[in-house]
N, C-alpha and C positions, 0 to 999 in steps of 0.2 A: 491453566497455566496463564501467565502474565503475560502482558502484550504489551510491545514495546513501538509505537511508531517511530522510526528514525527522525531525523531532520530531513531527508531528502524527501522521505512519504508525506512529512507535514507542507513539503511545500508544497509539493503535487498535489493535495488536499486544498492549500491555499489559490489555487491556480484554475481548478475547477470550483470552487469557490468564485473566485473572483469572474468566469466566464459566465456560470449560476445568474448570480446576481444581474447581469445586463438586461436578465427576462422578468426577473422578479428574487428579490432578496428573501422573500416568505418562501419560495421553493428553495432556495441556495442553504438556505439554516435547516432548512427539514431534509434534505440528503444529507448535509453533513453529519446532523444526527442520528439517522439510517446507515449509515456509512460506516460511523463509529462505532455507531450500537451493534450492526452486524459482522466488522471486523474483529470487535473486543468477545461477543456470544459466539460466533461461530468457529474461531482459531482456538478462543479459547477450553471452549469445551472439548473441540475434538483436533488437537494442531496437525493433521496428518488429511486433514478436507483437503487442502488442495494436493493436484495435479503435480507431481514432481516434474518441471520447469526444466530445469539446466542442474542432473543429477550429480555432476562434479561439482558445485558449490553450494548441492541443497537449496537450491531455489524452486519454492512451492508456488503453484500462481493458482488462487482463487477469483473465482467468478461473481461479479454484484450486479442486478438487475438485469444480465444479459450481455451489458457492455461496459459496464466498470472492471479493469484486472488488477487485482492485487498479487503481487507481490510480496514474499516475506522466506524467512529463514529460520529454521531453529536451533539455539542453540541452546543446551544444558537445559533448564526448566523454563528459557524466557524465547516467546514466540518474537521478531525484530519484522516487522511487517516495513518492507526497503520501499517499494513503489507503488502508487496508486494511480492507474493510467486509465482516460476512458479509451474504449477498443476503440475509436474512430481516428483515433489519431498512432501516427505511426510507432507504434513501439521500439522498435530496434533505431531508431534515432534518438529517440529519447534517452534509452540504455545509454547509449553512445557518448548521447551528452554527459549523462548523466553519470556513467562508470559503470564498474561493474565489479570494485573490488569489496566484496563483501564484508569483511572484516574495518574498511577502511569507514564506509558507511553505518556498519552496530557501534563503533566506538564514540565514548560523549562527544559535542562538542567543548570548543575552548570557552565557548561563549556566555 
């Protein structure tokens, strides 16, 4: 299955990278490489691997390294990654700030 990172998910990953680089740019780069590979391999090979987190909207959650929450939804033959949050963050607040209109999140950006 194809795996597509939405703009919101990419923004989440940039936020994590920006935080991690304060400690070590090499660590930040390695983390980004590892989580990207994990997302594409795990979800691509087994789209239903994540726990069904919000059934009405079809949102699944997958945990990476016991701390990072990957939220995604399945549409036809594509998995759309909606958000990637550090589990230490207040996820409800993060989703409230980013919204939860799945169709708007997976729509292509005009940029």
